[in-house]
All heavy atoms as an XYZ file, in Angstrom:
570
protein
N       0.831     -1.187      0.000
C       0.000      0.000      0.000
C       0.876      1.251      0.000
O       2.061      1.190      0.327
C      -0.925     -0.001      1.210
O      -0.225      0.322      2.386
N       0.273      2.348     -0.335
C       0.980      3.624     -0.365
C       1.541      3.956      1.007
O       2.689      4.410      1.132
C       0.027      4.719     -0.854
C       0.616      6.077     -1.161
C       1.662      5.987     -2.246
C      -0.474      7.041     -1.569
N       0.765      3.693      2.037
C       1.196      3.963      3.406
C       2.426      3.128      3.762
O       3.363      3.626      4.386
C       0.047      3.672      4.371
C       0.320      4.022      5.798
C      -0.901      3.758      6.662
C      -0.620      4.047      8.114
N      -1.780      3.760      8.968
N       2.433      1.869      3.362
C       3.575      0.990      3.638
C       4.837      1.469      2.921
O       5.929      1.446      3.493
C       3.270     -0.453      3.239
C       2.203     -1.089      4.110
O       2.025     -0.656      5.267
O       1.533     -2.020      3.623
N       4.694      1.877      1.675
C       5.846      2.379      0.917
C       6.402      3.645      1.560
O       7.627      3.805      1.665
C       5.460      2.657     -0.527
S       5.223      1.173     -1.513
N       5.523      4.515      1.987
C       5.959      5.747      2.640
C       6.711      5.422      3.922
O       7.751      6.032      4.212
C       4.760      6.669      2.912
O       4.145      6.997      1.653
C       5.182      7.947      3.613
N       6.233      4.462      4.672
C       6.908      4.046      5.905
C       8.295      3.480      5.585
O       9.269      3.774      6.286
C       6.056      3.013      6.648
C       6.617      2.620      7.984
C       6.616      3.797      8.941
C       7.064      3.353     10.318
N       7.212      4.470     11.231
N       8.398      2.674      4.538
C       9.690      2.118      4.139
C      10.667      3.225      3.749
O      11.847      3.158      4.074
C       9.534      1.124      2.985
C       8.928     -0.197      3.382
S       9.877     -1.079      4.653
C      11.430     -1.312      3.833
N      10.168      4.241      3.074
C      11.013      5.368      2.679
C      11.502      6.106      3.924
O      12.659      6.516      3.995
C      10.266      6.304      1.707
C      10.104      5.609      0.351
C      10.986      7.646      1.562
C       9.159      6.283     -0.601
N      10.637      6.251      4.906
C      11.039      6.902      6.151
C      12.135      6.092      6.853
O      13.068      6.666      7.415
C       9.838      7.065      7.078
C       8.831      8.090      6.596
C       7.538      8.077      7.407
O       7.420      7.300      8.372
O       6.638      8.862      7.056
N      12.010      4.770      6.820
C      12.978      3.904      7.489
C      14.279      3.762      6.704
O      15.359      3.639      7.290
C      12.374      2.514      7.726
C      11.195      2.451      8.693
C      10.574      1.056      8.689
C      11.633      2.831     10.104
N      14.154      3.749      5.372
C      15.322      3.541      4.503
C      15.281      4.527      3.334
O      14.982      4.149      2.194
C      15.324      2.103      3.992
C      15.472      1.085      5.108
C      15.340     -0.349      4.704
N      15.603     -0.650      3.320
C      15.262     -1.784      2.735
N      14.645     -2.718      3.411
N      15.544     -2.004      1.483
N      15.587      5.790      3.612
C      15.461      6.815      2.561
C      16.423      6.662      1.393
O      16.239      7.309      0.366
C      15.705      8.123      3.320
C      16.450      7.735      4.545
C      16.022      6.338      4.882
N      17.418      5.808      1.530
C      18.362      5.619      0.422
C      18.023      4.397     -0.435
O      18.806      4.008     -1.303
C      19.786      5.497      0.965
O      19.894      4.375      1.812
N      16.856      3.812     -0.220
C      16.422      2.639     -0.978
C      15.596      3.070     -2.189
O      14.438      3.479     -2.050
C      15.607      1.709     -0.078
C      15.115      0.464     -0.785
O      15.744      0.061     -1.794
O      14.108     -0.111     -0.344
N      16.179      2.975     -3.354
C      15.489      3.425     -4.570
C      14.241      2.603     -4.872
O      13.276      3.123     -5.432
C      16.439      3.380     -5.760
O      16.807      2.058     -6.065
N      14.240      1.327     -4.504
C      13.091      0.474     -4.804
C      11.826      0.916     -4.079
O      10.726      0.775     -4.609
C      13.406     -0.978     -4.475
C      14.362     -1.606     -5.463
C      14.564     -3.091     -5.220
O      13.664     -3.736     -4.650
O      15.622     -3.596     -5.611
N      11.968      1.459     -2.887
C      10.794      1.953     -2.163
C      10.150      3.115     -2.910
O       8.925      3.199     -3.017
C      11.176      2.375     -0.745
O      11.615      1.264      0.000
N      10.991      4.001     -3.434
C      10.464      5.113     -4.237
C       9.826      4.587     -5.524
O       8.780      5.074     -5.957
C      11.574      6.106     -4.583
C      11.991      6.975     -3.430
C      13.170      6.725     -2.747
C      11.213      8.050     -3.016
C      13.575      7.523     -1.682
C      11.600      8.851     -1.961
C      12.779      8.581     -1.293
O      13.169      9.376     -0.247
N      10.456      3.600     -6.113
C       9.921      3.009     -7.346
C       8.542      2.391     -7.108
O       7.605      2.606     -7.882
C      10.887      1.953     -7.861
C      10.466      1.275     -9.138
C      11.421      0.166     -9.540
O      12.611      0.200     -9.169
O      10.954     -0.741    -10.243
N       8.409      1.635     -6.027
C       7.119      0.999     -5.717
C       6.044      2.044     -5.418
O       4.911      1.926     -5.878
C       7.249      0.042     -4.529
C       8.070     -1.169     -4.826
N       7.755     -2.069     -5.809
C       9.203     -1.629     -4.259
C       8.653     -3.032     -5.847
N       9.556     -2.783     -4.916
N       6.425      3.076     -4.655
C       5.437      4.114     -4.351
C       5.051      4.880     -5.614
O       3.881      5.233     -5.799
C       5.974      5.063     -3.279
C       4.886      6.027     -2.787
C       5.299      6.821     -1.600
N       6.288      7.839     -1.969
C       6.755      8.741     -1.110
N       6.360      8.732      0.161
N       7.644      9.632     -1.504
N       6.016      5.098     -6.501
C       5.709      5.778     -7.762
C       4.667      4.995     -8.561
O       3.739      5.570     -9.131
C       6.978      5.974     -8.578
N       4.815      3.676     -8.592
C       3.850      2.850     -9.316
C       2.463      2.945     -8.688
O       1.459      3.079     -9.397
C       4.319      1.394     -9.358
C       3.403      0.416    -10.085
C       3.181      0.843    -11.537
C       3.965     -0.986    -10.013
N       2.404      2.892     -7.371
C       1.113      3.026     -6.688
C       0.491      4.394     -6.945
O      -0.724      4.500     -7.155
C       1.276      2.792     -5.184
C       1.625      1.372     -4.772
C       1.934      1.316     -3.280
C       0.483      0.412     -5.103
N       1.305      5.418     -6.936
C       0.796      6.769     -7.215
C       0.302      6.867     -8.654
O      -0.718      7.506     -8.923
C       1.879      7.811     -6.951
C       2.097      8.047     -5.474
C       3.154      9.081     -5.218
N       3.048      9.562     -3.848
C       3.862     10.451     -3.317
N       4.851     10.968     -4.023
N       3.698     10.832     -2.068
N       1.016      6.235     -9.578
C       0.572      6.252    -10.973
C      -0.799      5.587    -11.103
O      -1.691      6.118    -11.761
C       1.595      5.545    -11.867
C       1.190      5.574    -13.320
C       1.437      6.699    -14.088
C       0.534      4.498    -13.902
C       1.040      6.750    -15.421
C       0.136      4.540    -15.228
C       0.394      5.665    -15.978
O      -0.021      5.720    -17.288
N      -0.961      4.445    -10.458
C      -2.249      3.736    -10.520
C      -3.382      4.552     -9.901
O      -4.533      4.395    -10.287
C      -2.134      2.386     -9.823
C      -1.289      1.386    -10.583
C      -1.207      0.058     -9.859
C      -0.413     -0.956    -10.648
N      -0.341     -2.259     -9.968
N      -3.019      5.445     -8.958
C      -4.012      6.309     -8.317
C      -4.183      7.632     -9.064
O      -4.865      8.540     -8.585
C      -3.602      6.575     -6.867
N      -3.550      7.747    -10.224
C      -3.615      8.947    -11.071
C      -2.964     10.158    -10.407
O      -3.306     11.296    -10.720
C      -5.054      9.267    -11.482
C      -5.746      8.120    -12.134
N      -5.524      7.765    -13.438
C      -6.621      7.204    -11.640
C      -6.248      6.693    -13.730
N      -6.915      6.333    -12.647
N      -2.015      9.923     -9.502
C      -1.232     10.997     -8.882
C       0.061     11.118     -9.680
O       1.112     10.626     -9.275
C      -0.947     10.667     -7.411
C      -0.050     11.699     -6.736
O       0.259     12.743     -7.353
O       0.355     11.450     -5.580
N      -0.035     11.785    -10.825
C       1.082     11.831    -11.751
C       2.227     12.714    -11.253
O       3.394     12.382    -11.474
C       0.612     12.241    -13.132
C      -0.483     11.338    -13.650
C      -1.731     11.832    -13.995
C      -0.281      9.955    -13.745
C      -2.738     10.986    -14.448
C      -1.276      9.116    -14.188
C      -2.509      9.636    -14.540
O      -3.500      8.790    -14.972
N       1.918     13.805    -10.586
C       2.995     14.644    -10.064
C       3.752     13.902     -8.962
O       4.981     14.005     -8.870
C       2.463     15.986     -9.568
O       1.565     15.801     -8.488
N       3.038     13.144     -8.129
C       3.689     12.324     -7.118
C       4.532     11.228     -7.745
O       5.621     10.910     -7.255
N       4.037     10.665     -8.837
C       4.783      9.640     -9.569
C       6.104     10.208    -10.075
O       7.161      9.607     -9.894
C       3.956      9.119    -10.763
O       2.734      8.571    -10.288
C       4.723      8.077    -11.556
N       6.029     11.364    -10.707
C       7.229     12.001    -11.261
C       8.217     12.315    -10.146
O       9.418     12.040    -10.279
C       6.844     13.260    -12.061
C       6.051     12.855    -13.323
C       8.084     14.084    -12.421
C       5.349     14.002    -14.012
N       7.736     12.838     -9.053
C       8.606     13.171     -7.923
C       9.329     11.933     -7.390
O      10.549     11.957     -7.174
C       7.780     13.823     -6.815
O       8.571     14.074     -5.684
N       8.586     10.855     -7.190
C       9.203      9.625     -6.690
C      10.181      9.029     -7.699
O      11.228      8.508     -7.323
C       8.141      8.592     -6.308
C       7.526      8.862     -4.953
O       8.068      9.686     -4.180
O       6.497      8.227     -4.639
N       9.851      9.108     -8.967
C      10.768      8.597     -9.995
C      12.061      9.396    -10.012
O      13.147      8.817    -10.144
C      10.100      8.644    -11.370
S       8.857      7.366    -11.625
N      11.966     10.695     -9.859
C      13.171     11.521     -9.844
C      14.044     11.194     -8.632
O      15.267     11.132     -8.737
C      12.796     12.998     -9.870
C      12.218     13.405    -11.204
C      11.649     14.811    -11.226
O      11.427     15.428    -10.182
N      11.387     15.313    -12.416
N      13.413     10.943     -7.486
C      14.172     10.558     -6.291
C      14.819      9.195     -6.488
O      15.982      8.995     -6.129
C      13.259     10.561     -5.072
C      12.838     11.961     -4.660
C      11.804     11.928     -3.553
C      11.294     13.327     -3.260
N      10.144     13.311     -2.360
N      14.073      8.261     -7.052
C      14.623      6.925     -7.304
C      15.786      6.997     -8.284
O      16.794      6.308     -8.108
C      13.537      5.996     -7.842
N      15.665      7.853     -9.296
C      16.721      7.979    -10.298
C      18.000      8.561     -9.701
O      19.100      8.199    -10.109
C      16.247      8.837    -11.465
C      17.228      8.829    -12.611
O      17.531      7.733    -13.134
O      17.720      9.918    -12.975
N      17.866      9.451     -8.740
C      19.056     10.002     -8.084
C      19.781      8.917     -7.290
O      20.999      8.930     -7.195
C      18.666     11.154     -7.165
C      18.337     12.419     -7.894
C      17.989     13.542     -6.949
C      17.588     14.775     -7.747
N      17.191     15.877     -6.881
N      19.017      8.001     -6.709
C      19.612      6.937     -5.900
C      20.175      5.803     -6.760
O      21.180      5.189     -6.414
C      18.579      6.382     -4.921
C      18.101      7.375     -3.856
C      16.886      6.826     -3.132
C      19.230      7.676     -2.881
N      19.497      5.517     -7.858
C      19.925      4.440     -8.759
C      19.664      4.908    -10.195
O      18.599      4.636    -10.768
C      19.137      3.162     -8.453
C      19.585      1.964     -9.262
C      18.768      0.732     -8.886
C      19.133     -0.436     -9.769
N      18.267     -1.582     -9.518
N      20.625      5.631    -10.759
C      20.434      6.211    -12.092
C      20.190      5.167    -13.188
O      20.674      4.040    -13.116
C      21.751      6.951    -12.342
C      22.335      7.176    -10.995
C      21.905      5.999    -10.170
N      19.427      5.610    -14.183
C      19.189      4.852    -15.412
C      18.455      3.532    -15.225
O      18.640      2.603    -16.018
C      20.513      4.626    -16.164
C      21.189      5.932    -16.489
O      20.552      6.876    -16.934
N      22.481      6.001    -16.244
N      17.604      3.447    -14.217
C      16.762      2.266    -14.026
C      15.651      2.310    -15.087
O      14.837      3.235    -15.081
C      16.179      2.272    -12.615
C      15.284      1.089    -12.326
O      14.685      0.511    -13.221
N      15.181      0.741    -11.058
N      15.601      1.344    -15.984
C      14.607      1.382    -17.067
C      13.162      1.462    -16.583
O      12.343      2.152    -17.193
C      14.843      0.079    -17.829
C      16.204     -0.360    -17.455
C      16.479      0.183    -16.087
N      12.844      0.794    -15.487
C      11.469      0.835    -14.962
C      11.101      2.242    -14.509
O       9.985      2.709    -14.753
C      11.315     -0.126    -13.784
C      11.388     -1.577    -14.145
C      11.198     -2.403    -12.873
C      11.722     -3.801    -13.033
N      11.663     -4.549    -11.772
N      12.035      2.905    -13.852
C      11.787      4.256    -13.356
C      11.650      5.226    -14.527
O      10.757      6.081    -14.543
C      12.907      4.690    -12.383
C      12.790      6.160    -12.034
C      12.879      3.834    -11.125
N      12.516      5.096    -15.510
C      12.448      5.961    -16.695
C      11.114      5.766    -17.413
O      10.454      6.737    -17.800
C      13.636      5.671    -17.637
C      14.944      6.080    -16.959
C      13.462      6.384    -18.975
C      16.187      5.584    -17.671
N      10.707      4.522    -17.570
C       9.441      4.209    -18.242
C       8.258      4.797    -17.479
O       7.379      5.432    -18.061
C       9.319      2.687    -18.365
C       8.005      2.206    -18.855
C       7.539      2.244    -20.131
C       6.973      1.610    -18.074
N       6.264      1.697    -20.188
C       5.906      1.303    -18.933
C       6.853      1.301    -16.723
C       4.728      0.709    -18.487
C       5.690      0.707    -16.275
C       4.648      0.424    -17.162
N       8.255      4.602    -16.163
C       7.141      5.080    -15.349
C       7.067      6.602    -15.340
O       5.977      7.181    -15.462
C       7.274      4.535    -13.924
C       6.110      4.745    -12.977
C       4.811      4.192    -13.567
C       6.396      4.066    -11.646
N       8.214      7.248    -15.235
C       8.223      8.710    -15.271
C       7.753      9.219    -16.640
O       7.014     10.201    -16.728
C       9.610      9.256    -14.948
C       9.637     10.767    -14.869
C      10.981     11.339    -14.464
O      11.909     10.571    -14.151
O      11.099     12.571    -14.469
N       8.145      8.528    -17.700
C       7.695      8.913    -19.042
C       6.179      8.788    -19.176
O       5.532      9.660    -19.758
C       8.388      8.062    -20.101
O       9.756      8.347    -20.142
N       5.614      7.713    -18.639
C       4.156      7.547    -18.676
C       3.452      8.671    -17.924
O       2.443      9.218    -18.405
C       3.749      6.204    -18.071
C       4.053      4.956    -18.878
C       3.633      3.719    -18.083
C       3.332      4.988    -20.212
N       3.972      9.016    -16.753
C       3.364     10.089    -15.958
C       3.479     11.427    -16.685
O       2.534     12.227    -16.681
C       4.018     10.155    -14.581
N       4.621     11.669    -17.317
C       4.769     12.903    -18.095
C       3.795     12.937    -19.262
O       3.213     13.977    -19.570
C       6.208     13.055    -18.593
C       7.124     13.630    -17.538
O       6.787     14.613    -16.887
N       8.273     13.033    -17.351
N       3.590     11.809    -19.902
C       2.632     11.722    -21.001
C       1.221     12.042    -20.509
O       0.480     12.784    -21.151
C       2.689     10.330    -21.628
C       1.878     10.103    -22.884
C       2.331     11.038    -23.997
C       1.999      8.661    -23.332
N       0.860     11.496    -19.355
C      -0.474     11.735    -18.784
C      -0.701     13.203    -18.434
O      -1.836     13.663    -18.440
C      -0.683     10.877    -17.531
C      -0.792      9.403    -17.793
C      -2.079      8.991    -18.495
O      -3.043      9.795    -18.554
O      -2.125      7.858    -18.993
N       0.377     13.913    -18.111
C       0.236     15.322    -17.745
C       0.471     16.257    -18.928
O       0.543     17.468    -18.758
C       1.201     15.696    -16.593
O       2.545     15.431    -16.993
C       0.866     14.929    -15.333
N       0.609     15.694    -20.121
C       0.746     16.502    -21.321
C       2.147     17.009    -21.580
O       2.345     17.883    -22.419
N       3.117     16.468    -20.878
C       4.511     16.883    -21.071
C       5.169     15.926    -22.059
O       6.019     15.109    -21.702
C       5.241     16.888    -19.732
C       4.651     17.870    -18.753
C       5.287     17.748    -17.387
C       4.560     18.640    -16.395
N       4.955     18.343    -15.023
N       4.755     16.042    -23.309
C       5.178     15.117    -24.356
C       6.696     15.118    -24.556
O       7.297     14.055    -24.682
C       4.474     15.438    -25.671
C       4.711     14.489    -26.816
C       4.286     13.071    -26.442
C       3.978     14.923    -28.058
N       7.323     16.288    -24.571
C       8.777     16.345    -24.779
C       9.527     15.618    -23.674
O      10.480     14.902    -23.944
C       9.246     17.800    -24.876
C       8.827     18.454    -26.187
C       9.355     19.870    -26.309
O      10.365     20.203    -25.672
O       8.742     20.642    -27.057
N       9.082     15.778    -22.433
C       9.722     15.083    -21.320
C       9.461     13.578    -21.403
O      10.310     12.777    -21.065
C       9.226     15.601    -19.979
C       9.786     16.946    -19.630
C       9.388     17.328    -18.235
N       9.920     18.627    -17.891
C       9.706     19.224    -16.740
N       8.970     18.624    -15.819
N      10.229     20.396    -16.487
N       8.266     13.221    -21.848
C       7.924     11.793    -21.973
C       8.814     11.112    -23.007
O       9.307     10.019    -22.789
C       6.452     11.634    -22.352
N       9.050     11.797    -24.115
C       9.882     11.226    -25.178
C      11.339     11.171    -24.751
O      12.024     10.189    -25.012
C       9.729     12.052    -26.482
C       8.304     11.882    -27.029
C      10.763     11.636    -27.505
C       7.960     12.828    -28.151
N      11.791     12.193    -24.038
C      13.191     12.246    -23.612
C      13.517     11.162    -22.592
O      14.632     10.686    -22.519
C      13.515     13.622    -23.032
N      12.484     10.784    -21.811
C      12.689      9.747    -20.809
C      13.502     10.269    -19.738
O      14.241     10.063    -18.989
């Protein structure tokens, strides 16, 4: 759940996977700005993760940021 992911981030803020999982949950809840934020945090911790790039691109597409979506 979103609450569980947030708790994991609080306990282990340097774990990119927690941000990745929360980003996916936020995307499913149509919280695209939250998705983008979590993806950017995950990318700083573990750069060039294809799942994170893909998810952030989808969220950018949903918010009409086509250039950012294409750039990945």
